Every structure is written in structure tokens, then in C-alpha cells.
N, C-alpha and C positions, 0 to 999 in steps of 0.2 A: 320784822319778817323779811324773807328774801323774795325778790322780784325776779321772774324768769321770762325770757323772751326767745322763742324759737325762730329759726330761719333756715332757708336752704331748701324748702319744699318746691315742687313744681311738677311738670309733665315729663315723663321719660318712657322710652320704649321698653317693652319686655326684653330682659337680658342686660339692660343698662345699669348704671350705678348712679348713686346720689349720696351726698353727705349733708346731713342736718347738723345744725349748731344750736346750742342753747346758752345764752349769756345770762349770768347771774349778778345781781347787785343787792346791796342792803344787808349782807351778812358775811361771815368768814367762810369763804367758799370751800376751802380744804376741810372744813369740819362736817360737811354735808355729804351724805350718800346721795347719788343722783341716779334717777331712773328715767327710762322711755317707755311710754305706753302708746297704744294706738286704737282708734275707734273707726270702723267702717260703717257706711250708712246701714241703719237697721240692725246693728249688732252692738254687743256690749263692749265696753272698753277692755282691752287686754294688755297684760304685761308683755313687754318686749325684752328689756335688759336692764341691768343696774350695775352700779360700780361704787366702790367705797371711797372714802376721802382721799386716800393716798394713791389710789388707782391700781392696787395690787390684787384686789378681789373683784370678780365679775360673775354675774349670773345671767343666763339667757333662757328664754323660752325654748323648749327642746326642739320645736319645729323650725326655729329660726337660726340656731347655732350653726355656723359654717358659712352663712351669708351676710349676717350683720355683725358688726363690731362696735363695741362702745369704748371710748377713751376720753381722757379729760386733760386739760392744760390749766393747772391751778394758778399759774402766773398770769393767765388771761381770764380767769374766772369763767371758763367755758367748758362745756361737755359736748361731745360729738357723737353722731351715730352714722357710721359708714355702712351703706346698704349696697350690696352687690348682687348680680344675677337677679334683678328684680322681676316680679311676676305680677299679673294683674290682680291677684288676690292680695297683694301688699298695698293696694290702694286704700287710703284711710287718712284720717287726721292724726298726726303724730304729736304727742305732748311730752314735755319733759317735767320732772317733778323732783322735789328735794325733801330729805328728812334728816334729822340730826343723829339718829341711831344707826348703828352699822347695818348693812344689808344682810338678810338671811335667806332670800329666795323670792318667789313670785308673789307671795301673799303679804308682803310688808305694807304697812300704812305709811302714806306720804302726807306731808304737812302743807307744801306750797306747789302750785301748778302754773305752767305757762298757758298762753292762749291757744296754742296749737298751730301747726303748719300743715297745709294740704299736700299730700303726695298722691299723684296719679300715674298709674302705670298702664300704658296702652298695649294692646295685643297686636 
């Protein structure tokens, strides 16, 4: 199994930027599709974005495309989520996830999950 550890969360003012990282170990990182999800208090977990093993294919939730960018560095076994123009409604726990099959969109199943990192956006 692959182990995932998120970092980079914190408190930021509305309009600011934040970059999250997810470090993977225990598997061949370049073989994994990686995804980001988030869950706000009292709400269901929702898909944010995903990226295939080589980094050449990406999917985004339609409401977030243009503000959020996913990328990966396979030499460092790390996937990133760059978040710009943050809004209070972006406040949530952000999770990274991994799967061995290629990405197809928002409804893909993932096999491994990180512990999450808190992002809080103040108004």
C-alpha cells in the first residue's frame, strides 16, 4: 500500500494563496493517479482535482478550475495543489488520494488516502 501525508494547510485571508503538498511512500509513485478532495464541516466530501501518473492529464471540479492547479514532481514523490484567490467557502479539510488506474473524472474510486490538512480562509 502507498502511504500519503499532506502538509501546507493553515490560515489565510480571502484573496490569498496557499500551496498544499502530499508526500507518498511505499509504492511506485509515477504509476499512481493522484487526486485532491475536500470536506467542509457538515458537508459531504467533494472532488477537487486529479492528475495522471505522467502529469499530462488533469481534471478539475468545474467550479474551481481557474483558481486551483494540480501538479506533481515524480522525482520527489510529491503532488501539489496550488490555491489562488481563496474564498471563505474554500475552508475545509483537504485530502490527497491515490489510485492505480488512469483518471476519468470526478467519480473515480481511490484506494489510498492521507490524513488531511486544514485550510481556513478568513473574510
